[in-house]
C-alpha positions, 0 to 999 in steps of 0.5 A, spaced: 499 500 500 501 506 498 501 512 503 496 518 500 493 513 496 485 510 499 488 504 500 493 506 504 488 511 508 483 504 508 489 501 511 490 505 517 488 503 524 482 507 527 483 512 533 478 510 538 477 517 541 478 524 539 477 527 545 480 534 545 484 531 552 488 526 547 488 530 542 493 535 547 496 530 550 499 527 543 500 534 540 507 537 542 513 541 538 519 537 536 520 531 534 517 525 538 518 518 539 514 515 545 516 508 549 512 504 553 515 499 558 514 492 555 514 489 562 509 495 564 502 492 565 499 500 567 502 502 560 506 508 563 507 513 557 514 516 555 516 521 549 522 523 548 522 530 544 527 534 540 527 541 539 532 546 537 537 540 538 535 540 545 532 533 548 525 533 553 524 527 557 517 526 559 512 521 562 504 521 562 502 522 568 495 518 570 493 523 576 495 529 573 493 528 566 498 531 563 506 530 561 511 531 566 518 530 566 522 524 567 528 520 567 533 520 561 531 515 555 536 512 550 537 517 544 535 512 539 530 506 538 535 501 539 538 503 546 531 504 548 529 496 545 535 494 549 534 496 555 526 494 555 522 499 552 517 498 546 517 504 541 510 506 539 507 511 534 503 516 536 496 512 533 498 507 539 500 513 544 494 516 543 490 509 544 494 508 551 491 516 553 484 515 551 484 509 556 487 511 562 482 517 561 476 512 560 479 508 566 478 514 570 471 515 568 
């Protein structure tokens, strides 16, 4: 399937929630990479943003429903994988945030 074609769009998994809180949570400036821990049953969501050469490591807070500073994450997906982190695409990250919001309701 080629991106940008009807067939390509039909093969894209659906976003479960278009809640504004979910959309705000995945909105960010810079190059963003999302991770979760492979052994984490609660689905902790981590992200690494690189903006103008500066790296920001953040965790999504289940209590405050916002991004908070986190310990430094590995600088590459390969190193993250070696440490037990699983890379997530933006859609998977949004769905994880939607699940967090739904569990609070």
